[in-house]
C-alpha positions, 0 to 999 in steps of 0.5 A: 195300023199303029196304035197311039202310044198315049190314050185319049185320056192320057193326052187329056191329063197331060194337057191339063198338066200344062203340056202343049200339043207339041210336047204331047206329039213329042211324047208320042213319037220320040219318047218311051211311055216311061220317059213321058211319065218321068218327064211329067212327074219331074215337071209337076214336082218342080212346079209344085203342082197339085190337083186332080190331074196330079193325083191321076198322074201319080196313080198312073205312074204308080200302076206303070212302075208296079206293073199292076194295071195294063195301059190301054185298058178301061181300068187304066183309063179309070185311074185318070180323073180330071 
């Protein structure tokens, strides 16, 4: 069985950031994790969003880019505070 590309908490974060169910399904099937996060970072930058979900995205993207915390771990999901 294939593991979902995005965790439940990641999906929740993307929903709060304004991504639709279809957007999230697209992220899960047609985009790499890095591209999904880059898309989200671009969107929040262009829309000048602020708030806890944006800060969660920043923490997650930083962890991914620095290879500092593995995804699909409790430690990574703890970075998401909505």
